[in-house]
C-alpha positions as a Markdown table, in Angstrom:
| # | Residue | x | y | z |
|---|---|---|---|---|
| 1 | Met | -5.9 | -21.7 | 20.4 |
| 2 | Thr | -7.8 | -18.4 | 20.6 |
| 3 | Ile | -7.4 | -16.2 | 17.6 |
| 4 | Arg | -7.4 | -12.5 | 18.3 |
| 5 | Ala | -9.0 | -10.8 | 15.3 |
| 6 | Val | -9.8 | -7.4 | 14.0 |
| 7 | Phe | -11.8 | -6.4 | 10.9 |
| 8 | Ala | -12.1 | -3.3 | 8.7 |
| 9 | Asp | -14.8 | -2.3 | 6.2 |
| 10 | Asp | -16.3 | 1.0 | 5.4 |
| 11 | Glu | -19.8 | -0.5 | 5.1 |
| 12 | Lys | -21.6 | -0.6 | 8.4 |
| 13 | Leu | -23.9 | -3.5 | 7.5 |
| 14 | Ala | -20.9 | -5.5 | 6.3 |
| 15 | Arg | -19.1 | -4.9 | 9.6 |
| 16 | Glu | -22.1 | -5.9 | 11.6 |
| 17 | Glu | -22.6 | -9.1 | 9.6 |
| 18 | Leu | -18.9 | -10.1 | 9.9 |
| 19 | Gly | -18.7 | -9.2 | 13.5 |
| 20 | Phe | -21.8 | -11.2 | 14.3 |
| 21 | Leu | -20.3 | -14.3 | 12.6 |
| 22 | Leu | -16.9 | -13.9 | 14.2 |
| 23 | Arg | -18.3 | -13.5 | 17.7 |
| 24 | Ser | -20.4 | -16.7 | 17.2 |
| 25 | Ile | -17.2 | -18.8 | 16.9 |
| 26 | Asn | -15.9 | -19.9 | 20.3 |
| 27 | Asp | -12.1 | -19.6 | 19.7 |
| 28 | Val | -12.2 | -16.2 | 18.0 |
| 29 | Asp | -11.7 | -13.1 | 20.2 |
| 30 | Val | -12.7 | -9.9 | 18.3 |
| 31 | Val | -10.5 | -7.1 | 19.7 |
| 32 | Gly | -11.5 | -4.3 | 17.4 |
| 33 | Glu | -13.1 | -3.0 | 14.2 |
| 34 | Ala | -12.5 | -0.1 | 11.9 |
| 35 | Ser | -14.4 | 1.8 | 9.2 |
| 36 | Asn | -11.4 | 2.9 | 7.1 |
| 37 | Gly | -7.8 | 1.9 | 6.3 |
| 38 | Val | -6.0 | 4.5 | 8.5 |
| 39 | Asp | -8.0 | 3.5 | 11.6 |
| 40 | Ala | -7.4 | -0.1 | 10.7 |
| 41 | Phe | -3.6 | 0.4 | 10.6 |
| 42 | His | -3.6 | 2.1 | 14.0 |
| 43 | Leu | -5.9 | -0.6 | 15.4 |
| 44 | Ile | -3.5 | -3.3 | 14.2 |
| 45 | Glu | -0.5 | -1.4 | 15.5 |
| 46 | Lys | -2.1 | -1.1 | 19.0 |
| 47 | Glu | -3.8 | -4.5 | 19.4 |
| 48 | Arg | -1.3 | -6.7 | 17.6 |
| 49 | Pro | -3.9 | -9.2 | 16.5 |
| 50 | Asp | -3.3 | -12.6 | 15.1 |
| 51 | Leu | -5.7 | -12.0 | 12.2 |
| 52 | Ala | -7.1 | -9.1 | 10.2 |
| 53 | Phe | -10.1 | -9.2 | 7.9 |
| 54 | Leu | -9.7 | -6.4 | 5.4 |
| 55 | Asp | -12.1 | -5.0 | 2.8 |
| 56 | Ile | -10.3 | -3.9 | -0.4 |
| 57 | Glu | -12.2 | -0.7 | -1.2 |
| 58 | Met | -11.9 | 1.6 | 1.9 |
| 59 | Pro | -11.2 | 5.3 | 2.3 |
| 60 | Gly | -7.9 | 6.5 | 3.5 |
| 61 | Leu | -5.9 | 3.4 | 2.8 |
| 62 | Asp | -7.4 | 0.6 | 0.7 |
| 63 | Gly | -6.8 | -3.0 | 1.5 |
| 64 | Phe | -3.8 | -3.3 | -0.8 |
| 65 | Gln | -2.1 | -0.2 | 0.7 |
| 66 | Leu | -2.9 | -1.4 | 4.2 |
| 67 | Val | -1.1 | -4.7 | 3.5 |
| 68 | Arg | 2.0 | -2.7 | 2.5 |
| 69 | Glu | 1.9 | -0.7 | 5.7 |
| 70 | Ile | 1.4 | -3.8 | 7.9 |
| 71 | Gln | 4.7 | -5.2 | 6.6 |
| 72 | Ala | 6.6 | -2.4 | 8.5 |
| 73 | Leu | 5.1 | -3.4 | 11.9 |
| 74 | Asp | 7.0 | -5.5 | 14.4 |
| 75 | Ser | 3.9 | -7.7 | 14.9 |
| 76 | Arg | 2.1 | -8.5 | 11.7 |
| 77 | Pro | -1.3 | -10.3 | 11.5 |
| 78 | Arg | -2.4 | -12.9 | 9.0 |
| 79 | Val | -4.6 | -11.2 | 6.5 |
| 80 | Val | -7.9 | -12.4 | 4.9 |
| 81 | Phe | -9.4 | -10.1 | 2.3 |
| 82 | Val | -13.2 | -9.7 | 2.3 |
| 83 | Thr | -14.0 | -8.7 | -1.2 |
| 84 | Ala | -16.2 | -8.5 | -4.2 |
| 85 | Tyr | -13.2 | -8.5 | -6.5 |
| 86 | Asp | -13.2 | -10.2 | -9.9 |
| 87 | Arg | -12.2 | -13.8 | -10.5 |
| 88 | Tyr | -8.7 | -12.9 | -11.7 |
| 89 | Ala | -7.9 | -11.3 | -8.4 |
| 90 | Leu | -9.4 | -14.2 | -6.5 |
| 91 | Gln | -7.1 | -16.6 | -8.4 |
| 92 | Ala | -4.1 | -14.4 | -7.4 |
| 93 | Phe | -5.2 | -14.5 | -3.7 |
| 94 | Glu | -5.7 | -18.2 | -3.8 |
| 95 | Val | -2.1 | -19.0 | -4.8 |
| 96 | Ser | -0.7 | -16.6 | -2.2 |
| 97 | Ala | -1.3 | -18.9 | 0.8 |
| 98 | Leu | -3.5 | -16.2 | 2.4 |
| 99 | Asp | -7.3 | -16.2 | 1.9 |
| 100 | Tyr | -10.2 | -14.2 | 0.7 |
| 101 | Leu | -13.9 | -14.2 | 1.4 |
| 102 | Leu | -16.6 | -13.1 | -1.0 |
| 103 | Lys | -19.4 | -10.8 | 0.2 |
| 104 | Pro | -21.8 | -11.6 | 1.6 |
| 105 | Val | -19.7 | -13.8 | 3.9 |
| 106 | Ser | -21.1 | -17.3 | 4.7 |
| 107 | Arg | -20.4 | -19.0 | 8.0 |
| 108 | Glu | -19.1 | -22.1 | 6.2 |
| 109 | Arg | -16.6 | -20.1 | 4.2 |
| 110 | Leu | -15.5 | -18.1 | 7.2 |
| 111 | Val | -14.9 | -21.4 | 9.2 |
| 112 | Gln | -12.7 | -22.6 | 6.3 |
| 113 | Ala | -10.7 | -19.4 | 6.3 |
| 114 | Leu | -10.2 | -19.7 | 10.0 |
| 115 | Asp | -9.0 | -23.3 | 9.7 |
| 116 | Lys | -6.3 | -22.0 | 7.3 |
| 117 | Val | -5.3 | -19.3 | 9.7 |
| 118 | Arg | -5.0 | -21.8 | 12.6 |
| 119 | Ala | -2.8 | -24.0 | 10.6 |
| 120 | Ser | -0.6 | -21.0 | 9.7 |
| 121 | Leu | -0.4 | -19.9 | 13.3 |
| 122 | Glu | 0.4 | -23.4 | 14.6 |
| 123 | Thr | 3.3 | -23.8 | 12.1 |
| 124 | Ala | 4.7 | -20.3 | 13.0 |
| 125 | Asp | 5.4 | -19.7 | 9.3 |
| 126 | Asn | 6.9 | -16.4 | 8.2 |
| 127 | Ile | 4.0 | -13.9 | 7.8 |
| 128 | Gly | 6.4 | -11.4 | 6.2 |
| 129 | Asp | 7.0 | -13.8 | 3.4 |
| 130 | Lys | 3.3 | -14.4 | 3.0 |
| 131 | Leu | 2.5 | -10.7 | 2.8 |
| 132 | Ser | 5.2 | -10.2 | 0.2 |
| 133 | Ala | 3.8 | -13.2 | -1.8 |
| 134 | Leu | 0.3 | -11.6 | -1.6 |
| 135 | Leu | 1.6 | -8.2 | -2.8 |
| 136 | Ser | 3.4 | -9.9 | -5.7 |
| 137 | Ala | 0.3 | -11.9 | -6.7 |
| 138 | Leu | -2.1 | -8.9 | -6.7 |
| 139 | Pro | -3.3 | -7.8 | -10.1 |
| 140 | Ala | -2.3 | -4.4 | -11.5 |
| 141 | Arg | -4.4 | -1.6 | -10.2 |
| 142 | Ala | -7.3 | -0.5 | -12.2 |
| 143 | Arg | -7.0 | 3.0 | -10.6 |
| 144 | Arg | -4.1 | 5.1 | -9.6 |
| 145 | Leu | -3.3 | 6.3 | -6.1 |
| 146 | Ser | -4.9 | 9.6 | -5.1 |
| 147 | Lys | -3.4 | 9.5 | -1.6 |
| 148 | Ile | 0.0 | 8.3 | -0.6 |
| 149 | Pro | 0.5 | 6.9 | 3.0 |
| 150 | Val | 3.8 | 8.0 | 4.5 |
| 151 | Arg | 5.5 | 7.6 | 7.9 |
| 152 | Arg | 6.5 | 10.7 | 9.7 |
| 153 | Arg | 8.1 | 9.8 | 13.1 |
| 154 | Lys | 5.4 | 7.6 | 14.8 |
| 155 | His | 2.5 | 8.9 | 12.7 |
| 156 | Leu | 0.9 | 7.5 | 9.5 |
| 157 | Leu | -0.1 | 10.4 | 7.3 |
| 158 | Leu | -1.9 | 10.6 | 3.9 |
| 159 | Leu | -0.5 | 13.0 | 1.3 |
| 160 | Asp | -2.4 | 14.2 | -1.8 |
| 161 | Val | -0.5 | 12.6 | -4.7 |
| 162 | Asp | -0.6 | 16.0 | -6.5 |
| 163 | Ser | 1.4 | 17.6 | -3.7 |
| 164 | Val | 4.4 | 15.3 | -4.2 |
| 165 | Leu | 7.3 | 17.0 | -6.0 |
| 166 | Tyr | 9.5 | 14.0 | -6.5 |
| 167 | Ala | 10.5 | 10.6 | -5.0 |
| 168 | Tyr | 13.9 | 9.1 | -4.5 |
| 169 | Val | 15.5 | 6.0 | -3.2 |
| 170 | Lys | 18.3 | 6.0 | -0.6 |
| 171 | Asp | 19.8 | 3.3 | 1.5 |
| 172 | Gly | 17.1 | 0.9 | 0.4 |
| 173 | Leu | 14.2 | 3.2 | 1.4 |
| 174 | Val | 11.9 | 5.1 | -0.9 |
| 175 | Phe | 11.2 | 8.7 | 0.1 |
| 176 | Val | 8.6 | 11.2 | -1.2 |
| 177 | Val | 9.1 | 15.0 | -1.0 |
| 178 | Ala | 6.2 | 17.4 | -0.6 |
| 179 | Gly | 7.2 | 20.9 | 0.4 |
| 180 | Asp | 10.1 | 20.6 | 2.8 |
| 181 | Ala | 9.1 | 17.2 | 4.1 |
| 182 | His | 11.0 | 14.0 | 3.2 |
| 183 | Asp | 8.8 | 11.0 | 4.2 |
| 184 | Val | 9.2 | 7.3 | 3.9 |
| 185 | Val | 6.7 | 5.2 | 1.9 |
| 186 | Ala | 6.2 | 1.4 | 2.2 |
| 187 | Tyr | 7.6 | 0.5 | -1.3 |
| 188 | Arg | 10.7 | -1.5 | -1.8 |
| 189 | Thr | 11.7 | 0.1 | -5.2 |
| 190 | Leu | 10.9 | 3.2 | -7.2 |
| 191 | Asp | 9.5 | 1.0 | -10.0 |
| 192 | Glu | 7.1 | -0.6 | -7.6 |
| 193 | Phe | 6.0 | 2.9 | -6.4 |
| 194 | Ala | 5.7 | 4.2 | -9.9 |
| 195 | Ser | 3.5 | 1.3 | -11.0 |
| 196 | Glu | 0.7 | 2.8 | -8.7 |
| 197 | Leu | 1.1 | 6.4 | -10.0 |
| 198 | Asp | -0.2 | 8.1 | -13.1 |
| 199 | Pro | 2.5 | 7.5 | -15.8 |
| 200 | Ala | 1.4 | 10.7 | -17.6 |
| 201 | Val | 2.3 | 12.7 | -14.5 |
| 202 | Phe | 5.1 | 10.9 | -12.7 |
| 203 | His | 8.2 | 10.2 | -14.8 |
| 204 | Arg | 11.4 | 8.3 | -14.0 |
| 205 | Val | 14.1 | 11.0 | -14.5 |
| 206 | His | 17.1 | 9.2 | -13.0 |
| 207 | Arg | 17.9 | 5.7 | -11.7 |
| 208 | Ser | 17.3 | 7.1 | -8.2 |
| 209 | Tyr | 14.6 | 9.7 | -8.9 |
| 210 | Leu | 10.9 | 10.0 | -10.0 |
| 211 | Ala | 9.5 | 13.4 | -10.7 |
| 212 | Asn | 6.0 | 15.0 | -10.9 |
| 213 | Ala | 5.9 | 16.7 | -14.3 |
| 214 | Asn | 3.3 | 19.2 | -13.0 |
| 215 | His | 5.9 | 20.6 | -10.6 |
| 216 | Ile | 8.9 | 20.9 | -13.0 |
| 217 | Gly | 9.6 | 24.6 | -13.4 |
| 218 | Glu | 12.8 | 24.5 | -15.5 |
| 219 | Ile | 15.1 | 22.1 | -17.3 |
| 220 | Ile | 18.8 | 23.1 | -17.2 |
| 221 | Pro | 21.4 | 21.4 | -19.5 |
| 222 | Leu | 24.8 | 20.6 | -17.9 |
| 223 | Ala | 28.2 | 20.4 | -19.5 |
| 224 | Ser | 28.3 | 16.7 | -18.9 |
| 225 | Gly | 25.4 | 16.1 | -21.2 |
| 226 | Asn | 23.0 | 15.4 | -18.3 |
| 227 | Tyr | 20.4 | 17.9 | -17.1 |
| 228 | Glu | 18.9 | 19.2 | -13.9 |
| 229 | Leu | 15.2 | 19.8 | -13.2 |
| 230 | Val | 14.3 | 22.8 | -11.1 |
| 231 | Met | 11.1 | 22.1 | -9.2 |
| 232 | Asp | 8.5 | 24.8 | -8.5 |
| 233 | Asp | 8.7 | 24.6 | -4.7 |
| 234 | Ala | 9.8 | 27.7 | -2.7 |
| 235 | Ala | 13.4 | 26.3 | -2.5 |
| 236 | Ala | 13.6 | 25.7 | -6.3 |
| 237 | Thr | 15.0 | 22.2 | -5.5 |
| 238 | His | 17.3 | 20.7 | -8.2 |
| 239 | Val | 16.6 | 17.1 | -9.2 |
| 240 | Pro | 19.0 | 15.2 | -11.5 |
| 241 | Leu | 17.8 | 14.2 | -15.0 |
| 242 | Ser | 20.0 | 11.7 | -16.8 |
| 243 | Arg | 20.6 | 11.7 | -20.5 |
| 244 | Gln | 18.9 | 8.4 | -20.8 |
| 245 | His | 15.7 | 9.6 | -19.2 |
| 246 | Ala | 15.9 | 13.0 | -20.8 |
| 247 | Lys | 15.1 | 11.3 | -24.1 |
| 248 | Glu | 11.7 | 10.2 | -22.8 |
| 249 | Leu | 10.8 | 13.6 | -21.5 |
| 250 | Arg | 12.0 | 15.2 | -24.8 |
| 251 | Arg | 9.7 | 12.8 | -26.7 |
| 252 | Ile | 6.7 | 13.6 | -24.5 |
| 253 | Tyr | 7.2 | 17.4 | -24.2 |
| 254 | Lys | 8.8 | 18.1 | -27.6 |
| 255 | Trp | 11.8 | 20.1 | -26.3 |
């Protein structure tokens, strides 16, 4: 069985070393490489490889974000991380049934990872389940998102997190709103999305809404005891604020 593989790393030397090793293995066909997460996503979408080697720290989309985006594709590759991450993260990857390689990559370790990939391909196991398991096993982020990947028609775009007014969930999808655009993000719940944002800026204001406090222009009390937030966009969009979540905002902002 020939494994069609791609790899992504923002370090040129790391790409050259991994590419050299992969091309020296007879049953591996390297069909592309990328220097950032966005290009890697489009490469995977186009080439539909069996396997993707992904660095974790990359511009555009990092390796974690890229795994989330891959889940939305019809054809999803097996994923092996190439990383210098700490031992706690490595333990998490190990139990996920996917694999990781430490930089600098040795040929022996690469061959072991490819053996795991071959076994996975031969058993035709559910790669969607494995990607979900990996995301669940990943440690909490040490840093917060500065860019949010969104899908707009057939394009993958990156929004500055500061430009996002609010996020909401509808029909099982999580949307973010920046200006007059409503875009889908690759998160299953608002809680999952909020965990990667700055909690000092993004607040849960309703069971279905998350708001950027830096874009709240006004808080309006309603006769029901609930509230509405008026955002500072041109349309002065109203976002619901429940009594339960108002308590938290009141504690933080002393109103």
